[in-house]
N, C-alpha and C positions, 0 to 999 in steps of 0.2 A: 951120267947126266940124266938118263931116264929115271934112275932110282931117286935122284934128287927131286925131280919134278913130281914123281908119285908121292914122295914123302911130304913135300910142301903142300900138295893137293889135300892129302889126308889130314895134315896138320891144321890147315885153315878150315876144313870141314868140321874137325873136332873142336876147334876154337869157337866156331860160330855156334855149335851146339851147346857147348858148356860155358861159354863166356857169360859173365854177369853184366846185365844192363844196369845203368844208373838212373835212379829216379829221385825226385824231391817231393817231400810231403810236408804240408803246412796245415795246422789246425786253426780254423776260424771259429772260436768258441765264445767270443764276447761281442759286444756291440761294435758295429762297423764304424771306424773312425780313421784319423790320420795314421795311427800306429799300424792298423791293418793294411792300409795302402803301402806304407814303407816296407812292411814285411813281405807282402806279395811282390812288390817291385824288386826287392832284393833277391828273393828266391828265384824269380823268373830270370833275372840277370845272371845269377850263378848257374842256373840250368843251361842257359844259352852258352856261357863261356866253356862249360865242361861237356857240351854236346849230350846232355841227358836225354833220355827217351821221352820223359814227360814230367809235368808238375801236377801233383795230386793235392787238391784242396778239400780237406775234410770240413764240411760246413755244418755248424749247429749254432745259429745266431738268431736273436729276436729282431735284428735290423740295425739301423744306425743312421749316419749322416749321408744324405744324398750327394753332397759335394764330394766326399771321399769315394762314394760308390762309383760316380762317373769316372774318376781317375783310375780306379781299379779296373773297370770295364775297358778303358782305353789300353791299359797295360796288357790285359788278357788278349785283346784283339790284335795288338801288334807283336805279341810274343812269337818267337820263331820256333818254340817248342810247344807241343800240344799241352793244353791245360785241361785237366779232368776234374770236374766237380762231383763230389760225393756227399750226399746228406746222410750222415752217419754219426753215432750208432743208432740203434732202434730207440725210438722215443725222441729223437732230435727234431728240430724244426729249422726250416729255411724260410724265414718270414721277412716281409718288408724289403729292406735294402739287400738282404741275402738273396732274395729271389732274382734281382737284377744280375748279381754276380754269378749265380748258378746258371741262369739262362745264357750268359755270355760264354760259358765254357765250351770247348770243342766237343766234349762228351759229358753228359750229365746223367748221374745214376743216383738212386735212392735205396736206402736200406728199408726192410720191412718196418711197419709201424712208425713211419716218419711222415711229415707233411711239408708242403711248399705253397707259398702264396701270401695272401693278405698284405698286398703291397701298396695300399692306399696311403698317401702322404698324410702324416699326423699334423693337425693344426690345432691351435688354441684360440681360434677367432671368437669374437664375441657374438657374431651372428648378424651384424648390420649388413646393409646392402653393399657397402664398399668392401667389407670383409668377404662376403660371398663371391664377389667378383674376383678378388684376389685368390681365394681358394680355388675357384674354377680355373683360373690361369695356371695355378700350380698343378692341379690335377691334369689338365690338358697337356701341359709340358711333360709331366711324368708319363702319361699314356704314350705320347709320341716316342719318348725315350725307350720304354720297355718294348713297344711294338717294333722299333728299329732293331733292337737286340734280337728279338724273336725271329724277325725276317732274315737277319744276317746269318743266323744259325739254323734256319729252316725249321723253327719250332712253331707251335700253335699261337698265332697272333691274337685270335679272338679270346683265347684263354688268358693270355698275357694282359689284354686290355681289361678283362673282367677282374683280374687280380688287383688292378689299380682302382678301377671305378667302383666295383662292388665288393672289394676285399675278400674275394673267394679264396679258399684254401683247399688243396686237394691232397689226398693220401697218395702213397706211391703207386697203387694200382690205378687210381683215377688219373694220375699224371701220366702214367705209361699209356693208358688207353687214349688220352687226349693228345698224345704226341708232344707232351711237354718235356719228358725225359727220354733217354735212350734205352735204359734197362734198369732192372731191379737186381740188387746183389745183397746177400745176407751179411757179407763181411768183405774186407779188402782182398783177401785171397781169392774169393769167388769173383770179385770184380776184375782182378787182373787176368784171370782165366778167360772171362767172357769177352774182354776187349782185346785180347792177344790176336794179332793179325788183322784187326779192324783198320780200315783205311779212312783217313780224314784229309781235308784240303787245307793247306797252309801256304799263303802267298801264291795262290794259283798252282801250287804243286801238291801232288798226292803223296801222303806219308803213310806208311804202314807201321802200326804200333807193334813193338816187340816187348811184351810185358812179362815173358817168362824169365825166371832167374833174376828178377829185379832186386837190386839192393838199394834201399832208401838211404840217402845221405841225410844225416840229422841236420835240422835247421836250428842254428843257435839264435837265441833271443838276447840281444845286447842289454847291458845295464841301462843304457839310455832309453831303450824301448820300454823296459820294465817301469822305469820312473815315469816316462811320458804316458804310458798306459794307465798308471795309477792316478796321476794328477789330472789326466784328461777326463776323468769322471767329473761331470758338472758339479756334483755335490762336494767332491774333494776340492775342486778349483774354487768353489764358492767359499768353503771354510777357510782355505788359505788366504783368499782375498780379505775376508773379515778379520782374521787373526792379524794379518799384515797391517791393515789400517788401524786397528786398535793398538798394536805395538807402537806405531808411529805417533799416535795421539798421546799415549802414555809417556813416550820419550820427550815430547814437547811440553807436556804438562808437568813432568818431573825430570828436568834435565840433569845429566850427570850420572844417572844410574847405568845406562848403556845397554843392558841386556834386552829390554823391550824394543829398543831401536834396532839392534842387530837382528833379533829374531823376527821383528816386524818387516824389516827390509828383505830378508831372505824369503819369508812367506809371500810377500807382495810380488817379488820377482817371479817366484814359482807360480803364483796365482795368475799373473798376467801372461806368462808363458803358456799355461794351460788354457787360458781363455783364447789365446791365439789359434788353438786347434779346434775351438768350438764355434758354432754359429751365433755369435753374440750380437746383441742389439746395442749400438753405441748410445742411444738415448737412455737405455736402462743402465748402462755402465756409468754414464755421466751423472744420472740421478743418484746412483749409489755413492759415487765419489762426493757429490754435493752433500749427501746426508752426513758423511763423516766430517766434512768441513764444518757443518752446523754443529755436530757433536763436539768437535774440537773447540769451537767458539764457546759453547755452553760449558765445557769442562774448564776452560781457562778464565773466562769472565762470566760467571753464572748469572743468567737472566731469569732463572727460576721459571721456565716454561716456554718462552717464545721459540728459541732455537731448538729446544728439546722436541717439542711437538712437531715443528717443521721437519726436523731431521728424521723422526720416526715415519712420517708420511712419505718423505722422499725415499727412505730406506725400503719400505714395503713396495712402493710402486716400482722402484728401480730393480728390486730383486725379482719380482714377477715378470718384468720386461727384459731381464738380462739375456736370456736364451731365446733366440728367434724361434717361432713355432713352425719349424719346417721339418722336424724329425722326431724320433722317439726320445731323443736326448733332452732332458729337462732337469731342473732343480726341484727336489721334493718340497711341496708346500709346507709340510711339517717342519722341515729344516729352516725354511725362511721365517716362519712364525717363531720358532725357537730362537733364531738369531736375533730377531727383532725384540723379543722379550728379554733376552740376555743383554742386548745393547741398552735397552731402556732401563733395566735394573742397574747396570753398570753406571750409567749417567746419573741415575737417582742416588746411588751411593756416593758419587763424587759431589753432587749438590749438597747432600746431607753433611758430608765431611766439611765442605766449604762453609756451610751455615754454622756448624759447631765451632769452626776456627774463628769465624767473625765474632761469635759470642764469648769466646775464651779470653780470659784476662791476658794482656800483653805481659810477657816476662823478660823481654830484652829491651835495651836502650833506656833512655831517660824515662819514657812512659812506663817502663816495666817496674820502676821502684816506687810508683805512687801507691800509697797504702802501707809501705814498709816503715819500720821503726828504726831509730838510730839514736846517737848521743851527740850532744853539743860539745865541740872541741874549742871553739872560740865564741865567747858570749854573743848571743843574738840581741842587738839593740839598735834598730830592729834587724840588722844584717850581721852575719858572722860565718862560721864554718861548722859543718856537721860531718859526722862519720856514719855513712849508711851503706850497708851491704859490702863492706870491705873497701870502701872508697871515700875520699874526702870531697865534699861538695860545698860550694858557696850556697848560702841559704838566707832566706828572709822570713820574718814572722808573718803569719797570716794576719794577725792583729798588730799593726805597726806601732801601737802604743804598748805592746807587751814586751817584756824583757825576759829572755830565757837564759839562765846561767849555765856555766860550764858543767859538763857531766850530767846535765838533766836529760831525761828521755824525751824524744820528739817523734812525731809522726809526719810523714810526707803526705801532703794533701793536694799538691799540684806542682806546676813548674812555670817559670817565666824564662823561656829560652833554656839556657843551661843552668839557671839558678832555681833551686828548689824552694817551694813555698811550704812551710812547716808550721805545726802547732804543738804546744806542750801536751804531753800525755798526762791526762788527769788520773790521779790515783783512785782506785776503786775503794769505796768505803766498805769496811767490814760490817756485815749485818749482825 
């Protein structure tokens, strides 16, 4: 019995020394958005289910949506496992929305030659008194948010406020000196050594980190996340929306073809799905939809200017208003101008085609045989029967006093209902 107890004692001692701890690592290397939130939430939930030691967020981001950032901060605060933020590799940045996420982590570290800060909310206001008031409200709300995060984690509140109000940005050494971060580590291996045995508080409980022999579980990015990440780019979402609308217009203006309608519907669905993840302005979206309604009217019933000009104006205003000015996310102005030019050129091509069609001689129906030549089959005196373009027609002489005999050549000059008006073809005199 004593031997068994001694064996079990040494077994558990050996196991505790050589057992591998589990950790989760997630790279945040793009703009902060809904996809980032879903990924962080999923990783934290997996870590909690498997009792992982911690979740490591590798941060290198220019910023992103404040709405998604708030949700991410909430997930980090309520996480049952420690969340470690690490601005890495050297040369990486943790700017704007990334600063909020980094400050909310239980432990925050930076690699050499990195920076953090510049968290002032981006606006595209015109500068009026009303706009200044709105901008001040947004800034004050953002300051309160970042100060509450810093206070909760025991970090420098004054620095956090300056990061928003004055857009200050600090290097890793300055951040460490100002008590913004907890440590500087050159790589992940050094980071894990420095935080091993560190104690943090979680749900009023003290947790000791064991980061030796950590094995990171790979985080898989689903196909859905990859698609959403791609189309959530405001430029991609905008292009999908434009292609979708033009596809629908083409299908209505040339029914029966099918492909423009199918492709347009798919692009339109993807575009609206992407816009759902972005801070859109409904007024801008409605103006954009209105512009395509005007384009559609111009394409189907050409007015040669009125609806076309109105559509271009609505298109430009709606495009610039589409994304709300509360984050770094926006549509490139060059893309908007290119789309407006392409749409204008497309409508111009449709109008030109319609104009040529109107001037073109009719080739079908009874109007299409006016000017055609044929032969008399039953003498015209003044009525009879003629053979024109492979068909027999009742006909009447243009000059009712004229008689045109059988087999003589005639020319169609008009019609009276379904009856042709014809005249005799005069023989050309030889010179």
